[in-house]
MDTraj code that builds the backbone (N, CA, C; nanometers):
import mdtraj as md
import numpy as np

residues = "MET ARG PRO ILE VAL LYS ILE CYS GLY LEU MET ASN LEU ASP ASP ALA HIS LEU CYS LEU ARG ALA GLY VAL ASP VAL LEU GLY PHE VAL VAL GLU TYR PRO ARG PRO VAL PRO TRP ASN LEU ASN HIS THR LYS ALA LYS GLU LEU ILE SER ALA PHE GLY GLY LYS ALA LYS THR CYS MET VAL THR GLY GLY LYS PRO ALA ARG VAL LEU GLU LEU VAL ASN ALA LEU GLY LYS GLN ALA GLN PRO SER TYR ILE GLN LEU HIS ASP SER GLN SER PRO SER ASP THR LYS ALA LEU VAL ASP ASP LEU GLY ALA LYS GLY ILE LYS VAL ILE LYS THR LEU PHE PRO ASN THR ALA GLU LEU GLU GLN THR ALA LEU ASP PHE CYS ASP ILE GLY VAL PHE ALA LEU LEU PHE ASP PRO ARG THR PRO GLU ASN ALA THR ARG GLY GLY SER VAL ASP VAL SER ALA PHE ARG LEU LEU LYS GLN ALA VAL SER CYS PRO VAL ILE LEU ALA GLY GLY ILE THR PRO GLN ASN ALA VAL GLU LEU ILE GLN GLU THR GLU ALA GLU MET ILE ASP LEU MET THR GLY VAL GLU HIS HIS PRO GLY HIS LYS ASP PRO GLU LYS LEU SER ALA LEU MET ARG ALA LEU GLU PRO VAL THR".split()
xyz = np.array([
    [0.7120, 0.9746, -1.7523],
    [0.6735, 1.0271, -1.6333],
    [0.7353, 0.9287, -1.4937],
    [0.7439, 0.9789, -1.4159],
    [0.8005, 0.8796, -1.2875],
    [0.6529, 0.8050, -1.2263],
    [0.6995, 0.6753, -1.1590],
    [0.6108, 0.6035, -1.0946],
    [0.5153, 0.6393, -0.9897],
    [0.3865, 0.6039, -0.9406],
    [0.3153, 0.6831, -0.8346],
    [0.3972, 0.6361, -0.7302],
    [0.4348, 0.6844, -0.6259],
    [0.5044, 0.6536, -0.4893],
    [0.3644, 0.6624, -0.3656],
    [0.4071, 0.4746, -0.3344],
    [0.3319, 0.5329, -0.1732],
    [0.4009, 0.4806, -0.1092],
    [0.4614, 0.5885, 0.0368],
    [0.5195, 0.5604, 0.1420],
    [0.4147, 0.4836, 0.2550],
    [0.4328, 0.3544, 0.2817],
    [0.3547, 0.3063, 0.4119],
    [0.4047, 0.2921, 0.5277],
    [0.3123, 0.2551, 0.6567],
    [0.3817, 0.2951, 0.8015],
    [0.4560, 0.4034, 0.8109],
    [0.3169, 0.5015, 0.8327],
    [0.3763, 0.6223, 0.8730],
    [0.2835, 0.6788, 1.0386],
    [0.3609, 0.6911, 1.0788],
    [0.2698, 0.6984, 1.2450],
    [0.2829, 0.8312, 1.3235],
    [0.2880, 0.9522, 1.2148],
    [0.3386, 1.0879, 1.2735],
    [0.3437, 1.1594, 1.1817],
    [0.2592, 1.2782, 1.2253],
    [0.2389, 1.3396, 1.1728],
    [0.3936, 1.4220, 1.0646],
    [0.4990, 1.4699, 1.1478],
    [0.6387, 1.4872, 1.0867],
    [0.6450, 1.4111, 0.9367],
    [0.6571, 1.3013, 0.9169],
    [0.6906, 1.2306, 0.8464],
    [0.5911, 1.2068, 0.7654],
    [0.5050, 1.2203, 0.7560],
    [0.3519, 1.2205, 0.6765],
    [0.3702, 1.3781, 0.5846],
    [0.4258, 1.4720, 0.6649],
    [0.4342, 1.5934, 0.6275],
    [0.6279, 1.6179, 0.5306],
    [0.7128, 1.5299, 0.5809],
    [0.8050, 1.5511, 0.5049],
    [0.7963, 1.4258, 0.3868],
    [0.6997, 1.3660, 0.3872],
    [0.6438, 1.2842, 0.2850],
    [0.6162, 1.3382, 0.1448],
    [0.4923, 1.4402, 0.1795],
    [0.4039, 1.5953, 0.1051],
    [0.5512, 1.6323, 0.0425],
    [0.5978, 1.7359, 0.1824],
    [0.7397, 1.8007, 0.0823],
    [0.7938, 1.7351, -0.0149],
    [0.8251, 1.6063, -0.0295],
    [0.9550, 1.5303, -0.1202],
    [0.8766, 1.5221, -0.2332],
    [0.7170, 1.4533, -0.2422],
    [0.6412, 1.4697, -0.3839],
    [0.5814, 1.3357, -0.3272],
    [0.5725, 1.2725, -0.2742],
    [0.5173, 1.1295, -0.2325],
    [0.3656, 1.1422, -0.2600],
    [0.2855, 1.0494, -0.3605],
    [0.1946, 1.0331, -0.3937],
    [0.0790, 1.0191, -0.3035],
    [0.1302, 0.8973, -0.2510],
    [0.0105, 0.8330, -0.1588],
    [0.1056, 0.8205, 0.0217],
    [-0.0188, 0.8442, 0.0957],
    [0.0455, 0.8225, 0.2348],
    [-0.0441, 0.7172, 0.2956],
    [0.0711, 0.5761, 0.3597],
    [0.0000, 0.4669, 0.3971],
    [0.0085, 0.4788, 0.5367],
    [-0.1034, 0.4076, 0.6144],
    [-0.0594, 0.4411, 0.7291],
    [-0.1609, 0.2987, 0.7730],
    [-0.0710, 0.2012, 0.8339],
    [-0.1025, 0.0810, 0.8799],
    [-0.2078, 0.0787, 1.0285],
    [-0.3197, 0.0093, 1.0381],
    [-0.4175, 0.0526, 1.0825],
    [-0.4829, -0.1061, 1.1762],
    [-0.4507, -0.1070, 1.3013],
    [-0.5229, -0.2441, 1.4027],
    [-0.4897, -0.3109, 1.2966],
    [-0.3969, -0.3305, 1.2010],
    [-0.3843, -0.4912, 1.1838],
    [-0.3459, -0.6010, 1.2609],
    [-0.4262, -0.6640, 1.1968],
    [-0.4564, -0.8508, 1.3053],
    [-0.3185, -0.9019, 1.3791],
    [-0.2113, -0.8517, 1.3059],
    [-0.1386, -0.9098, 1.4084],
    [-0.0241, -0.8001, 1.4610],
    [0.0684, -0.8629, 1.5174],
    [0.1182, -0.7636, 1.5656],
    [0.2426, -0.7290, 1.4732],
    [0.2678, -0.5556, 1.4439],
    [0.3759, -0.5366, 1.3432],
    [0.3897, -0.3455, 1.4373],
    [0.5305, -0.3156, 1.3816],
    [0.5930, -0.1916, 1.4561],
    [0.4852, -0.0831, 1.3952],
    [0.4326, -0.1171, 1.2551],
    [0.3668, 0.0137, 1.2536],
    [0.2450, 0.0476, 1.2939],
    [0.2015, -0.0330, 1.3403],
    [0.0119, -0.0511, 1.4148],
    [-0.0117, 0.0663, 1.4551],
    [-0.0992, 0.1450, 1.4297],
    [-0.1674, 0.2794, 1.4819],
    [-0.2915, 0.2073, 1.5287],
    [-0.3760, 0.2517, 1.6136],
    [-0.4820, 0.2451, 1.6361],
    [-0.5632, 0.3067, 1.5782],
    [-0.7332, 0.3183, 1.6034],
    [-0.8464, 0.3677, 1.4648],
    [-0.7865, 0.5313, 1.5709],
    [-0.7817, 0.6005, 1.6646],
    [-0.8267, 0.7441, 1.7210],
    [-0.6701, 0.7692, 1.6644],
    [-0.5748, 0.7506, 1.6483],
    [-0.4181, 0.7774, 1.6230],
    [-0.4545, 0.7704, 1.4726],
    [-0.5281, 0.7103, 1.3900],
    [-0.5063, 0.7028, 1.2884],
    [-0.6291, 0.8395, 1.1920],
    [-0.7054, 0.8289, 1.2504],
    [-0.8113, 0.9092, 1.3014],
    [-0.7141, 1.0344, 1.3056],
    [-0.6415, 1.1047, 1.3569],
    [-0.6000, 1.2287, 1.3885],
    [-0.5017, 1.2652, 1.2888],
    [-0.4054, 1.1611, 1.2729],
    [-0.3114, 1.1421, 1.1254],
    [-0.3830, 1.1826, 0.9867],
    [-0.5016, 1.1094, 0.9569],
    [-0.5084, 1.1174, 0.8215],
    [-0.6045, 1.2706, 0.8259],
    [-0.6971, 1.2951, 0.8966],
    [-0.7505, 1.3667, 0.8951],
    [-0.6721, 1.5430, 0.8730],
    [-0.5780, 1.5491, 0.8984],
    [-0.4554, 1.6248, 0.8989],
    [-0.4380, 1.6527, 0.6972],
    [-0.5141, 1.5827, 0.6765],
    [-0.4317, 1.5242, 0.5309],
    [-0.5583, 1.5443, 0.4404],
    [-0.6938, 1.5367, 0.5151],
    [-0.7872, 1.5600, 0.4272],
    [-0.8170, 1.6533, 0.2983],
    [-0.8112, 1.6138, 0.1973],
    [-0.8229, 1.7165, 0.1054],
    [-0.6457, 1.7830, 0.0321],
    [-0.5423, 1.7248, 0.1119],
    [-0.4759, 1.7901, 0.0585],
    [-0.3743, 1.6616, 0.0196],
    [-0.3781, 1.5439, 0.0056],
    [-0.3160, 1.4182, -0.0168],
    [-0.3993, 1.2849, -0.0297],
    [-0.3657, 1.2070, -0.0832],
    [-0.3929, 1.1011, -0.0799],
    [-0.3468, 1.0055, 0.0070],
    [-0.4610, 0.9191, 0.0785],
    [-0.4486, 0.7973, 0.1969],
    [-0.4964, 0.7174, 0.1788],
    [-0.4213, 0.6071, 0.2469],
    [-0.4291, 0.4634, 0.2447],
    [-0.4439, 0.4146, 0.3882],
    [-0.5284, 0.3075, 0.4125],
    [-0.5687, 0.2787, 0.5454],
    [-0.5221, 0.1180, 0.5188],
    [-0.4167, 0.0567, 0.5533],
    [-0.3140, -0.1106, 0.5523],
    [-0.4100, -0.1769, 0.6392],
    [-0.4892, -0.2069, 0.6526],
    [-0.5265, -0.3410, 0.7667],
    [-0.5525, -0.5067, 0.6685],
    [-0.6230, -0.5238, 0.7645],
    [-0.7138, -0.7060, 0.7088],
    [-0.7993, -0.7565, 0.8543],
    [-0.8390, -0.8509, 0.7813],
    [-0.9560, -0.9221, 0.8769],
    [-1.0672, -0.8849, 0.8035],
    [-1.1907, -0.9784, 0.8696],
    [-1.3219, -0.9944, 0.8081],
    [-1.3852, -0.8592, 0.7885],
    [-1.4340, -0.8831, 0.6436],
    [-1.5310, -0.7180, 0.6385],
    [-1.6073, -0.6558, 0.7129],
    [-1.6612, -0.7506, 0.7740],
    [-1.7794, -0.6395, 0.9079],
    [-1.6059, -0.5481, 0.9784],
    [-1.5517, -0.6206, 1.0291],
    [-1.4026, -0.5191, 1.1102],
    [-1.3906, -0.4227, 1.0707],
    [-1.3567, -0.4255, 0.8791],
    [-1.2818, -0.3105, 0.8363],
    [-1.3880, -0.2105, 0.7893],
    [-1.4863, -0.2411, 0.7661],
    [-1.6416, -0.1381, 0.7553],
    [-1.5729, -0.0936, 0.9028],
    [-1.6130, -0.1395, 0.9824],
    [-1.6015, -0.1037, 1.1535],
    [-1.5389, -0.0010, 1.1133],
    [-1.3424, -0.0088, 1.1294],
    [-1.2600, 0.0635, 1.1398],
    [-1.3157, 0.1740, 1.0469],
    [-1.3447, 0.2052, 0.9229],
    [-1.3792, 0.2849, 0.8422],
    [-1.4564, 0.3627, 0.8905],
    [-1.5860, 0.2881, 0.9568],
    [-1.6838, 0.3770, 1.0041],
    [-1.6405, 0.4609, 1.1349],
    [-1.5345, 0.4077, 1.2078],
    [-1.4425, 0.4574, 1.3146],
    [-1.3759, 0.6051, 1.2836],
    [-1.3529, 0.6073, 1.1811],
    [-1.2523, 0.6799, 1.1507],
    [-1.3060, 0.8353, 1.1147],
    [-1.4253, 0.8017, 1.0253],
    [-1.5483, 0.9342, 1.0386],
    [-1.5137, 0.9719, 0.8694],
    [-1.6161, 1.0332, 0.8128],
    [-1.5942, 1.1463, 0.7052],
    [-1.4757, 1.1972, 0.7055],
    [-1.4071, 1.2676, 0.8334],
    [-1.3195, 1.3449, 0.8182],
    [-1.1683, 1.2605, 0.7483],
    [-1.2051, 1.1344, 0.7926],
    [-1.0800, 1.0433, 0.8068],
    [-1.0840, 0.9786, 0.7129],
    [-1.1911, 0.9922, 0.6077],
    [-1.1893, 0.9123, 0.5237],
    [-1.0678, 0.8778, 0.4101],
    [-1.0167, 0.7609, 0.4229],
    [-0.8990, 0.7316, 0.2829],
    [-0.9301, 0.7160, 0.1598],
    [-0.8390, 0.7443, 0.0923],
    [-0.8587, 0.7527, -0.0467],
    [-0.8919, 0.5788, -0.0574],
    [-0.7282, 0.4677, -0.0081],
    [-0.7603, 0.4231, -0.0590],
    [-0.7894, 0.3170, 0.0544],
    [-0.8456, 0.1910, 0.0687],
    [-0.8027, 0.0427, 0.1745],
    [-0.7136, -0.0500, 0.1388],
    [-0.6404, -0.1074, 0.1469],
    [-0.5380, -0.1531, 0.1364],
    [-0.5749, -0.2773, 0.1831],
    [-0.5937, -0.3861, 0.1458],
    [-0.6157, -0.5796, 0.2751],
    [-0.4795, -0.6462, 0.2511],
    [-0.4186, -0.6427, 0.3191],
    [-0.3156, -0.6600, 0.2976],
    [-0.3070, -0.8580, 0.4041],
    [-0.3878, -0.9412, 0.3751],
    [-0.4682, -1.0257, 0.4558],
    [-0.5201, -1.0701, 0.3688],
    [-0.5550, -1.2600, 0.4148],
    [-0.5866, -1.3336, 0.3134],
    [-0.7670, -1.3648, 0.2759],
    [-0.8146, -1.2694, 0.2504],
    [-0.9431, -1.2201, 0.1957],
    [-0.9794, -1.2738, 0.0538],
    [-1.0806, -1.3571, 0.0629],
    [-1.1168, -1.4304, -0.0716],
    [-1.1995, -1.3229, -0.1777],
    [-1.1929, -1.3849, -0.2462],
    [-1.2596, -1.2544, -0.3535],
    [-1.3887, -1.1803, -0.2955],
    [-1.4933, -1.3325, -0.2529],
    [-1.6332, -1.3291, -0.2407],
    [-1.6575, -1.1744, -0.1244],
    [-1.5247, -1.2398, -0.0162],
    [-1.5424, -1.0842, 0.0680],
    [-1.5091, -0.9832, 0.0207],
    [-1.3607, -1.0061, -0.0814],
    [-1.3528, -0.8852, -0.1295],
    [-1.3958, -0.7731, -0.1722],
    [-1.5500, -0.8721, -0.2537],
    [-1.6377, -0.7747, -0.3706],
    [-1.7016, -0.7595, -0.2633],
    [-1.7377, -0.7571, -0.1719],
    [-1.8724, -0.7141, -0.0430],
    [-1.7638, -0.5851, 0.0027],
    [-1.5997, -0.6076, 0.0171],
    [-1.5688, -0.4654, 0.0549],
    [-1.6067, -0.3626, -0.0642],
    [-1.5718, -0.4100, -0.1646],
    [-1.5180, -0.3129, -0.3284],
    [-1.6569, -0.2487, -0.3352],
    [-1.7602, -0.3068, -0.2978],
    [-1.8742, -0.2370, -0.3199],
    [-1.9469, -0.1642, -0.2306],
    [-1.9148, -0.2071, -0.0845],
    [-1.9804, -0.1434, 0.0463],
    [-1.8764, 0.0218, 0.0050],
    [-1.7345, 0.0000, 0.0371],
    [-1.6333, 0.1011, 0.0266],
    [-1.6412, 0.2002, -0.0586],
    [-1.7106, 0.1204, -0.1995],
    [-1.7011, 0.2040, -0.3446],
    [-1.8318, 0.2996, -0.2950],
    [-1.9123, 0.2626, -0.2303],
    [-2.0551, 0.3505, -0.1957],
    [-1.9874, 0.4969, -0.1471],
    [-1.9084, 0.4748, -0.0612],
    [-1.8001, 0.5968, 0.0478],
    [-1.7225, 0.6862, -0.0602],
    [-1.6876, 0.6037, -0.1967],
    [-1.6160, 0.6789, -0.2744],
    [-1.4238, 0.6182, -0.2291],
    [-1.4517, 0.5463, -0.1306],
    [-1.3211, 0.4447, -0.1141],
    [-1.2869, 0.3294, -0.2340],
    [-1.1272, 0.3428, -0.2599],
    [-1.1180, 0.2673, -0.3677],
    [-1.0236, 0.1166, -0.2890],
    [-1.0590, 0.0246, -0.3065],
    [-0.9708, -0.1381, -0.2593],
    [-0.8317, -0.1749, -0.3233],
    [-0.7313, -0.1219, -0.2258],
    [-0.6412, -0.2555, -0.3054],
    [-0.6044, -0.3187, -0.2380],
    [-0.5418, -0.4805, -0.3130],
    [-0.5585, -0.5778, -0.3081],
    [-0.4434, -0.6204, -0.2697],
    [-0.3779, -0.6978, -0.1717],
    [-0.2615, -0.7919, -0.1819],
    [-0.2273, -0.9038, -0.2017],
    [-0.1551, -0.9422, -0.2927],
    [-0.1208, -1.0488, -0.3046],
    [0.0253, -1.1118, -0.3104],
    [0.0439, -1.2605, -0.2565],
    [0.1738, -1.2818, -0.2055],
    [0.2255, -1.3640, -0.2888],
    [0.3481, -1.3933, -0.2702],
    [0.4323, -1.5254, -0.3891],
    [0.3716, -1.6275, -0.3403],
    [0.3100, -1.6833, -0.2299],
    [0.2396, -1.8337, -0.1562],
    [0.1613, -1.8203, -0.2061],
    [0.0810, -1.7274, -0.2895],
    [-0.0542, -1.7348, -0.3017],
    [-0.1196, -1.8432, -0.4180],
    [-0.1944, -1.9374, -0.3874],
    [-0.2355, -2.0473, -0.4710],
    [-0.2732, -2.0154, -0.6364],
    [-0.2528, -2.0304, -0.7500],
    [-0.2805, -1.9791, -0.8832],
    [-0.2787, -1.8833, -0.8860],
    [-0.1827, -1.7985, -0.8690],
    [-0.1609, -1.6456, -0.8454],
    [-0.2027, -1.5753, -0.9647],
    [-0.1697, -1.6006, -1.0588],
    [-0.2384, -1.5171, -1.2103],
    [-0.4159, -1.5163, -1.2172],
    [-0.4628, -1.6800, -1.2018],
    [-0.5782, -1.6704, -1.1828],
    [-0.6411, -1.5962, -1.1085],
    [-0.5741, -1.6381, -0.9677],
    [-0.6559, -1.5252, -0.8603],
    [-0.6756, -1.4409, -0.8654],
    [-0.5277, -1.3739, -0.9307],
    [-0.5297, -1.2136, -0.9590],
    [-0.6397, -1.1584, -1.0767],
    [-0.6582, -1.2662, -1.1768],
    [-0.7578, -1.2047, -1.2676],
    [-0.9057, -1.2113, -1.1696],
    [-0.9238, -1.3225, -1.0756],
    [-1.0691, -1.2968, -1.0061],
    [-1.0917, -1.1540, -0.9152],
    [-0.9576, -1.1062, -0.8908],
    [-0.9975, -0.9927, -0.8118],
    [-1.0191, -0.8643, -0.8679],
    [-0.9440, -0.8944, -1.0017],
    [-0.9651, -0.7638, -1.0869],
    [-1.0992, -0.7848, -1.1174],
    [-1.1332, -0.9100, -1.1634],
    [-1.3198, -0.9472, -1.2146],
    [-1.4067, -0.8322, -1.1096],
    [-1.3508, -0.8666, -1.0279],
    [-1.4396, -0.7989, -0.8959],
    [-1.4461, -0.6841, -0.8744],
    [-1.3620, -0.6318, -0.9328],
    [-1.3310, -0.4376, -0.9117],
    [-1.2362, -0.3594, -0.8478],
    [-1.1200, -0.4561, -0.8456],
    [-1.0762, -0.3987, -0.7093],
    [-0.9773, -0.3139, -0.7983],
    [-0.9255, -0.1637, -0.7310],
    [-0.8386, -0.0536, -0.8132],
    [-0.7085, -0.1269, -0.8853],
    [-0.6592, -0.1764, -0.7426],
    [-0.5544, -0.2156, -0.7908],
    [-0.5009, -0.3776, -0.6778],
    [-0.3836, -0.3983, -0.7691],
    [-0.2843, -0.5176, -0.6570],
    [-0.2061, -0.4752, -0.6741],
    [-0.1241, -0.5066, -0.5352],
    [-0.0263, -0.5031, -0.4739],
    [0.0874, -0.6109, -0.4569],
    [0.1989, -0.6652, -0.5362],
    [0.2144, -0.7844, -0.5213],
    [0.3596, -0.7773, -0.4232],
    [0.3438, -0.8684, -0.3418],
    [0.4409, -0.8032, -0.1828],
    [0.4866, -0.9419, -0.1664],
    [0.6814, -0.9663, -0.1174],
    [0.6939, -1.0740, -0.0013],
    [0.6660, -1.0658, 0.0935],
    [0.6327, -0.9433, 0.1571],
    [0.5814, -0.9444, 0.3030],
    [0.4856, -1.0180, 0.3148],
    [0.4589, -1.1561, 0.3975],
    [0.3203, -1.1751, 0.3606],
    [0.2949, -1.1688, 0.5482],
    [0.1305, -1.1805, 0.5940],
    [0.1072, -1.1780, 0.7046],
    [0.1898, -1.2464, 0.7939],
    [0.2766, -1.3635, 0.7858],
    [0.2753, -1.4655, 0.8431],
    [0.5052, -1.3627, 0.8685],
    [0.4970, -1.2834, 0.7777],
    [0.6423, -1.2234, 0.8317],
    [0.6506, -1.0910, 0.7715],
    [0.5486, -1.0328, 0.7608],
    [0.5312, -0.8853, 0.7744],
    [0.5849, -0.7965, 0.8275],
    [0.7510, -0.8341, 0.9671],
    [0.8084, -0.7552, 1.0024],
    [0.9545, -0.8241, 0.9722],
    [0.9900, -0.9102, 0.8645],
    [1.1169, -0.9589, 0.8092],
    [1.1410, -0.8809, 0.6688],
    [0.9997, -0.8392, 0.5938],
    [1.0000, -0.8224, 0.4806],
    [1.0483, -0.9411, 0.3387],
    [1.1467, -0.8414, 0.2451],
    [1.1811, -0.9660, 0.1487],
    [1.2024, -0.8452, 0.0291],
    [1.2552, -0.9888, -0.0924],
    [1.2653, -0.8734, -0.2008],
    [1.2159, -0.9432, -0.3343],
    [1.1335, -0.7953, -0.3805],
    [1.0397, -0.8726, -0.4838],
    [1.1226, -0.9571, -0.6183],
    [1.0176, -1.0717, -0.6365],
    [1.0247, -1.1345, -0.7560],
    [0.9930, -1.0951, -0.9170],
    [1.0943, -1.0085, -0.9741],
    [1.0718, -0.9116, -1.1033],
    [1.0549, -1.0109, -1.1763],
    [1.0861, -1.1645, -1.2061],
    [0.9888, -1.2233, -1.3055],
    [0.8391, -1.2537, -1.2556],
    [0.7704, -1.3219, -1.1170],
    [0.6875, -1.3150, -1.1213],
    [0.6182, -1.1968, -1.1277],
    [0.6321, -1.0805, -1.0984],
    [0.5627, -0.9380, -1.1168],
    [0.5250, -0.9363, -1.2564],
    [0.6219, -0.9414, -1.3463],
    [0.6121, -0.8999, -1.4661],
    [0.4510, -1.0481, -1.5032],
    [0.4714, -1.1240, -1.5243],
    [0.3537, -1.2451, -1.5524],
    [0.2525, -1.1689, -1.4880],
    [0.2711, -1.1209, -1.3507],
    [0.1454, -1.0780, -1.2809],
    [0.0690, -0.9816, -1.3779],
    [0.1818, -0.8867, -1.4250],
    [0.1397, -0.7344, -1.4990],
    [0.0542, -0.7916, -1.6041],
    [0.1421, -0.9250, -1.6401],
    [0.0866, -0.8980, -1.8358],
    [-0.0296, -1.0084, -1.7738],
    [-0.0869, -1.0780, -1.6867],
    [-0.1974, -1.1664, -1.6760],
    [-0.3186, -1.0893, -1.6281],
    [-0.2895, -0.9580, -1.5939],
    [-0.3987, -0.8364, -1.5623],
    [-0.4101, -0.7402, -1.6111],
    [-0.5326, -0.6744, -1.6209],
    [-0.5650, -0.5442, -1.6539],
    [-0.5684, -0.4315, -1.5738],
    [-0.6164, -0.4786, -1.4085],
    [-0.5839, -0.3644, -1.3201],
    [-0.4395, -0.3643, -1.2838],
    [-0.4264, -0.2185, -1.2346],
    [-0.3119, -0.1860, -1.2088],
    [-0.2116, -0.2763, -1.1123],
    [-0.0827, -0.3233, -1.1022],
    [-0.0625, -0.3535, -1.0632],
    [0.0824, -0.3126, -0.9681],
    [0.0527, -0.2863, -0.8499],
    [0.2164, -0.1977, -0.7661],
    [0.3050, -0.2727, -0.6923],
    [0.4135, -0.2380, -0.7109],
    [0.5122, -0.3578, -0.7009],
    [0.6218, -0.2711, -0.5726],
    [0.6513, -0.3750, -0.4728],
    [0.6866, -0.3658, -0.3524],
    [0.7258, -0.4438, -0.2871],
    [0.8610, -0.3919, -0.2090],
    [0.9239, -0.5412, -0.1417],
    [1.1199, -0.4993, -0.1922],
    [1.1686, -0.4667, -0.0691],
    [1.2969, -0.4566, -0.0776],
    [1.3157, -0.3645, -0.1733],
    [1.2296, -0.2220, -0.2092],
    [1.2830, -0.0995, -0.2973],
    [1.3590, -0.0697, -0.1677],
    [1.4391, 0.0215, -0.2296],
    [1.5544, 0.1781, -0.1925],
    [1.5853, 0.2422, -0.2707],
    [1.6269, 0.3257, -0.2538],
    [1.6900, 0.4503, -0.2885],
    [1.7815, 0.4346, -0.4104],
    [1.8823, 0.3023, -0.3532],
    [1.9736, 0.2877, -0.4811],
    [1.8916, 0.1450, -0.5876],
    [1.7904, 0.0943, -0.5492],
    [1.7792, 0.0000, -0.6676],
    [1.6540, 0.0326, -0.7051],
    [1.6010, 0.1162, -0.6799],
    [1.3857, 0.1807, -0.7393],
    [1.4271, 0.1594, -0.8653],
    [1.4864, 0.2465, -0.9598],
    [1.4948, 0.2762, -1.0737],
    [1.5567, 0.1422, -1.1229],
    [1.6429, 0.0807, -1.0888],
    [1.6652, -0.0498, -1.1550],
    [1.5200, -0.1405, -1.1602],
    [1.5255, -0.1625, -1.0637],
    [1.3464, -0.2045, -1.0300],
    [1.2634, -0.1911, -1.1285],
    [1.2266, -0.0558, -1.1561],
    [1.1134, -0.0181, -1.2451],
    [1.1317, -0.0571, -1.3477],
    [1.2813, 0.0018, -1.4390],
    [1.3089, -0.0044, -1.5519],
    [1.2219, -0.1872, -1.5963],
    [1.3218, -0.2638, -1.5122],
    [1.3168, -0.4404, -1.5086],
    [1.1285, -0.4714, -1.4994],
    [1.0578, -0.3728, -1.4271],
    [0.9150, -0.4384, -1.3680],
    [0.8238, -0.3577, -1.4837],
    [0.8461, -0.2277, -1.5407],
    [0.7975, -0.1567, -1.5922],
    [0.6258, -0.1337, -1.4948],
    [0.6907, -0.1239, -1.3672],
    [0.5677, -0.0896, -1.2895],
    [0.5395, 0.0823, -1.2545],
    [0.4079, 0.0495, -1.2961],
    [0.3666, 0.2137, -1.2769],
    [0.3379, 0.2676, -1.1373],
    [0.3626, 0.2110, -1.0133],
    [0.3394, 0.2617, -0.8845],
    [0.3888, 0.1592, -0.7990],
    [0.4624, 0.2115, -0.6801],
    [0.5983, 0.1677, -0.6131],
    [0.5392, 0.2004, -0.4776],
    [0.5130, 0.0520, -0.3796],
    [0.5331, 0.0713, -0.2384],
    [0.6164, 0.0446, -0.1621],
    [0.6411, 0.1683, -0.0618],
    [0.8044, 0.1855, 0.0221],
    [0.7677, 0.1835, 0.1461],
    [0.7974, 0.1157, 0.2304],
    [0.8267, 0.1036, 0.3783],
    [0.9513, 0.1142, 0.4566],
    [1.0076, 0.0113, 0.4957],
    [1.1840, -0.0094, 0.5189],
    [1.2283, 0.0599, 0.4468],
    [1.2686, 0.0492, 0.3267],
    [1.3626, 0.1414, 0.2321],
    [1.3735, 0.2578, 0.2542],
    [1.2819, 0.3120, 0.3271],
    [1.3076, 0.4993, 0.3731],
    [1.3050, 0.5402, 0.5325],
    [1.3286, 0.4186, 0.5939],
    [1.3828, 0.4305, 0.7135],
    [1.4428, 0.4212, 0.7891],
    [1.5216, 0.4934, 0.8850],
    [1.5907, 0.4270, 0.9881],
    [1.5779, 0.3435, 1.0869],
    [1.4412, 0.3562, 1.1281],
    [1.3958, 0.2272, 1.2299],
    [1.2527, 0.2209, 1.1796],
    [1.1795, 0.1113, 1.2099],
    [1.0498, 0.0870, 1.2242],
    [0.9446, 0.1946, 1.2907],
    [0.8845, 0.2521, 1.1547],
    [0.8199, 0.3615, 1.2575],
    [0.8017, 0.5189, 1.2228],
    [0.9972, 0.5433, 1.1843],
    [1.0307, 0.6852, 1.1631],
    [1.1432, 0.6753, 1.0342],
    [1.0482, 0.7665, 0.9487],
    [1.1029, 0.7740, 0.7957],
    [1.2397, 0.8479, 0.8330],
    [1.3552, 0.8346, 0.7124],
    [1.4693, 0.9191, 0.6791],
    [1.4693, 0.9933, 0.6017],
    [1.4671, 1.1245, 0.6326],
    [1.4609, 1.2379, 0.5744],
    [1.6041, 1.2013, 0.4138],
    [1.6867, 1.1742, 0.4346],
    [1.7956, 1.1581, 0.3670],
    [1.7418, 1.0645, 0.2333],
    [1.6854, 0.9456, 0.3342],
    [1.7017, 0.8507, 0.2224],
    [1.5422, 0.8512, 0.1142],
    [1.4671, 0.9577, 0.1931],
    [1.3285, 0.9469, 0.1400],
    [1.3788, 1.1075, 0.0244],
    [1.4704, 1.1836, 0.0364],
    [1.5018, 1.2665, -0.0639],
    [1.5343, 1.2133, -0.2041],
    [1.6646, 1.0994, -0.1383],
    [1.7479, 1.0088, -0.2287],
    [1.6699, 0.9562, -0.3061],
    [1.5696, 0.9120, -0.2775],
    [1.4183, 0.8018, -0.3378],
    [1.3657, 0.8996, -0.4827],
    [1.2958, 1.0324, -0.4342],
    [1.2384, 1.1136, -0.4926],
    [1.3600, 1.1646, -0.6334],
    [1.4917, 1.2253, -0.5870],
    [1.5491, 1.2710, -0.6675],
    [1.6159, 1.1180, -0.8143],
    [1.6235, 1.0247, -0.7479],
    [1.6279, 0.8907, -0.8386],
    [1.5388, 0.8754, -0.9313],
    [1.4385, 0.8563, -0.8584],
    [1.3028, 0.8824, -0.9694],
    [1.2833, 1.0009, -1.0692],
    [1.3235, 1.1207, -1.0733],
    [1.2763, 1.2252, -1.1156],
    [1.3165, 1.2049, -1.2927],
    [1.4456, 1.1143, -1.3240],
    [1.4748, 1.0963, -1.4390],
    [1.3904, 0.9351, -1.5471],
    [1.3166, 0.8904, -1.4083],
    [1.2633, 0.7353, -1.4801],
    [1.1445, 0.8444, -1.6235],
    [1.1482, 0.7401, -1.6893],
    [1.0416, 0.7694, -1.8203],
    [1.0224, 0.6306, -1.8762],
])
top = md.Topology()
chain = top.add_chain()
for i, resn in enumerate(residues, 1):
    res = top.add_residue(resn, chain, resSeq=i)
    for name in ("N", "CA", "C"):
        top.add_atom(name, md.element.get_by_symbol(name[0]), res)
traj = md.Trajectory(xyz[None], top)
């Protein structure tokens, strides 16, 4: 079986439909992220895009900030545009995240918590987040401070993190159609997250790169 594929940074319906036709499993939208990034959508645009896929695809809202602000965004989207997942791509503490796991869980929304290579006591912190009930962790070199620069995944660190926790760990960072299979085989990742690796410029997905990615993944077992 190939890994679950999440494509993030979607900004328009054409690209979202392109992803669905290609077989992408989760559509990711960056919504009112508290730092300037080229993929940022306001909640009005996000509501329009996410509501178009209600019941047709799994969706993920990527954001940051205080728990009250995250809940405010979810409520602003409304039930028709309620995402399947909220990805907290910021420095939320386990206690803040626990509050969101509980409040969002009551709405049927699962929480993905991003961890970064510079996270203090990475493995213990990962265990703490798993213990409070996050659906998955996402290990990403794209920190809040270098969100526009990206980076390459640390395969060794990913493997150690994956072995340390019981919840799923999502692979991200520098994945492209050319290296995806090798990285998956090296890490045994069950879910991957791409953004710039299938773009021709920020916020605009490249049909050829996306097709090449999904074709490459088909033989992965």
